[in-house]
C-alpha positions in Angstrom: 20.5 12.0 -13.8 17.8 9.4 -12.9 15.3 9.9 -10.1 13.6 6.8 -8.7 10.6 6.7 -6.4 10.2 4.2 -3.6 7.3 3.2 -1.3 7.6 2.2 2.3 8.4 -1.5 1.7 11.4 -0.5 -0.4 13.0 2.0 2.0 14.4 0.0 4.9 17.4 -1.4 2.9 18.1 2.2 1.8 18.2 3.9 5.2 22.0 3.6 5.6 22.5 5.0 2.1 20.2 8.0 2.6 21.8 8.6 6.0 25.2 8.9 4.3 23.7 11.5 1.9 22.1 13.4 4.8 25.5 13.4 6.7 27.4 14.6 3.6 24.8 17.4 3.1 24.9 18.5 6.8 28.5 18.3 7.9 27.9 21.1 10.4 25.6 18.8 12.4 27.6 15.5 12.3 29.3 15.0 15.6 28.0 18.3 17.1 27.4 18.0 20.8 23.7 17.9 21.5 22.7 17.0 17.9 21.5 13.5 18.9 19.3 14.9 21.6 18.0 17.6 19.2 17.1 15.0 16.6 19.8 16.2 14.2 22.0 13.1 13.8 22.2 10.0 11.7 20.7 7.8 14.4 17.9 10.3 14.8 17.3 10.2 11.0 17.1 6.4 11.2 14.4 6.6 13.9 12.6 9.4 12.0 12.4 7.5 8.7 11.4 4.2 10.4 8.7 6.0 12.3 7.3 7.7 9.2 7.2 4.5 7.1 3.8 3.8 8.7 2.1 6.8 7.1 -0.2 6.0 4.2 1.3 7.6 1.1 4.9 7.6 2.3 7.2 8.3 -0.6 10.9 8.5 -1.0 12.7 9.7 -4.0 16.4 9.3 -4.8 18.6 10.9 -7.5 21.3 8.9 -9.1 24.2 10.2 -11.3 26.2 7.5 -13.0 24.6 4.9 -10.8 25.6 6.7 -7.6 23.0 8.1 -5.2 23.6 11.8 -4.8 20.4 13.1 -3.3 17.1 12.0 -1.7 13.9 13.3 -0.2 10.9 11.9 1.5 7.4 13.1 2.3 3.9 11.8 3.1 0.4 13.2 3.3 -0.5 14.1 6.9 -3.0 16.0 9.0 -2.5 19.6 10.0 -2.9 18.6 13.6 0.0 16.1 13.3 2.2 18.4 11.3 1.8 21.8 12.9 0.9 20.7 16.4 -1.4 22.3 18.8 0.6 25.6 19.1 0.6 26.4 15.4 -2.3 24.7 13.8 -4.6 27.7 14.3 -1.9 30.1 13.0 -1.5 28.6 9.5 -3.8 29.5 6.6 -7.1 27.6 6.6 -6.3 25.7 3.4 -3.2 24.3 5.0 -5.5 22.9 7.7 -8.3 21.7 5.5 -6.8 20.7 2.2 -4.4 17.8 1.4 -1.1 18.5 3.2 2.3 17.1 2.4 4.9 16.9 5.2 8.3 17.2 3.5 10.6 15.6 6.0 14.0 15.5 4.3 15.5 16.9 1.1 19.3 16.5 0.9 21.9 16.5 -1.9 25.6 15.7 -1.5 27.6 19.0 -1.8 29.4 18.2 -5.1 26.0 18.0 -6.8 24.3 20.9 -5.1 23.2 23.9 -7.1 22.6 21.7 -10.2 18.8 21.5 -9.9 18.7 18.1 -8.3 16.9 19.4 -5.1 14.3 21.0 -7.3 13.8 17.8 -9.3 13.5 15.7 -6.2 10.9 18.2 -4.8 8.9 18.1 -8.0 8.8 14.3 -8.0 7.6 14.3 -4.4 4.8 16.7 -5.3 3.8 14.5 -8.2 3.7 11.4 -6.0 1.9 12.9 -3.0 -0.3 15.3 -5.0 -0.8 17.8 -2.2 -2.5 21.2 -2.2 -0.1 22.4 0.5 3.5 21.4 1.4 5.2 22.2 4.6 8.7 21.6 6.0 11.0 22.5 8.8 14.3 24.2 8.1 17.0 25.4 10.5 17.4 29.2 10.1 21.1 28.6 9.8 20.7 26.3 6.7 21.4 29.0 4.1 21.5 26.7 1.1 18.3 25.0 2.1 16.6 28.3 2.9 17.6 29.6 -0.5 16.3 26.5 -2.3 13.0 26.6 -0.4 12.5 30.3 -1.2 13.1 29.6 -4.9 10.5 26.8 -4.7 8.0 29.4 -3.3 7.9 28.3 0.4 7.1 31.1 2.9 7.8 31.5 6.5 4.8 30.5 8.7 6.4 30.7 12.2 8.9 29.2 14.6 8.6 25.6 15.4 10.2 23.5 18.2 9.6 19.8 18.1 10.7 19.1 21.6 11.2 21.1 24.8 14.6 22.7 24.7 15.1 21.5 21.1 16.2 23.7 18.3 13.9 26.3 16.8 13.1 25.6 13.2 11.5 27.8 10.6 8.1 26.3 9.6 7.8 26.9 5.9 4.6 26.5 3.8 3.9 26.2 0.1 0.6 26.5 -1.6 0.9 24.1 -4.5 -0.8 25.4 -7.6 -2.5 22.9 -9.8 -1.7 22.8 -13.5 -3.1 20.7 -16.4 -0.3 18.2 -15.9 -0.5 18.1 -12.1 0.9 20.2 -9.3 4.0 22.3 -9.8 6.3 24.1 -7.5 
């Protein structure tokens, strides 16, 4: 397996590829009524990635097996006010508000390659590239495989999060990234 790191200028030609990976990893959402409105669809992912490309430090990583892309993730350093929003910013630990924060937006691996450590390696590469003291992500409570991975990585539940009125309720998860002599680790 090879993991490659991409900056914002390299990502636009990859959006269809990573959208295919996302769709394979989330078959329960593809074509679901209301998924587009809730921001849980391939077109919504396109808009999300395109909107996030403007963030300084935007990083995407992709995993390849035999030259085929099997997983990806992306993240960027962001402010606590942006990431948590007005309703949650005062409820997260002080360090998550004041120290370097990474917003982990997507982490997806195609089903045939899940449970082989690829998600962990993608996460590790994002931590190396962004170098945060805290990492945060949103996960659907029903995403059991994702929730299991995030728990193994050390993420902890910080509260419910809704990104739009009437939208789905996500679990807001937080990770305090410990520094090591060779850099952050999960």
